[in-house]
C-alpha positions, 0 to 999 in steps of 0.5 A: 432251926435248932442245933440238931436240925441238920441231923433231922434233915439228913434223916428226912432227905432220905425220902428224896435220895438214897441214904448215906451211910456216913450221914449222922443218925437222928437223935431225939430228946423226948423231954422238951420243955412242954406240957404233957399230953392227956393220957390216952389208951396205947396198945403198944408193948407187943414186942416190936418197940411199943410200950415202954420202948416207944417214945410215941407210946409214952407220949400218948399214955401221958408218960412223956411230955409233948406239945399237943395240937390235936387229938381224937379217938384214933390219932394225936398230932404234936409238934416235932421236938426237933423241927425242920421248920416252925410248925413241923408236926407229926400225926401219930396213931394212938395204937402202936404199929411199927410201919405203914404196911402194919397199920390197918387201912382204917387207921391210915384213912383216919390219919390221912383224913386229918391232914387237910384240916391240920395242914391248913391250920399249921400253914395259917399259923406259920404264914406259909402257903405250902407243906410237905407230907412225909412218911419215912417207912423203914430204916433205909427211908430214914425211919428212926422211931418205929411207930407209924407217923406222918410228918407235916412240914410247912414250906416257904418259897426259897427256904431250900429245905430239900436241896434235891428239889434243884436236881435235874430229873431223868426221864424214865426208860420205856424198855426198863420200865415196862417190866417194872410196871408188870411186876408191880401189877402182879404183886397187886393182883396177888395181894388182892387175891390174898385179901379176897381169900382171907375175907371169904374164909371169915365166918358169915354173921347170921 
């Protein structure tokens, strides 16, 4: 594990427990000693961190180096430059989207469809039989680079990568949970209705 791995671990742990304001922030060096990726089209530069301000956009365009292990028309998979474990990789869409909810469902679907294929190759290459699929979405969840990406992190038994895995979980409280379930369902219904209304307002093809 590299010298910066503890900082990376502090960021990624946030998907399992609340962020610690005193914890060190993630630092990335976009200049690992690695071959550059091939040039690809990136639609970044829309004012939300894309274009020149986004390290992933630079990698996608071929302006910054990275260890590329897979590429297609929609996404790119590279080795993380500060891995938590050997083989720690990132799946990145080639177009710039700052968050998961801003990423079009077809793009998310394309990224997810590559997870079994890529994770299987990564696990075999690292001689692991498990992996974590992690998405840090939003600053409070530990997202540092605001370009949607998935982490594939190979795991070994006893590696103790997530100390919270040994924490005892508490059972949910029915009285508190019923209200939460109702609220979530209301939000889902509202979103579905809005989607239907938008689809109905689109001009029909003749």
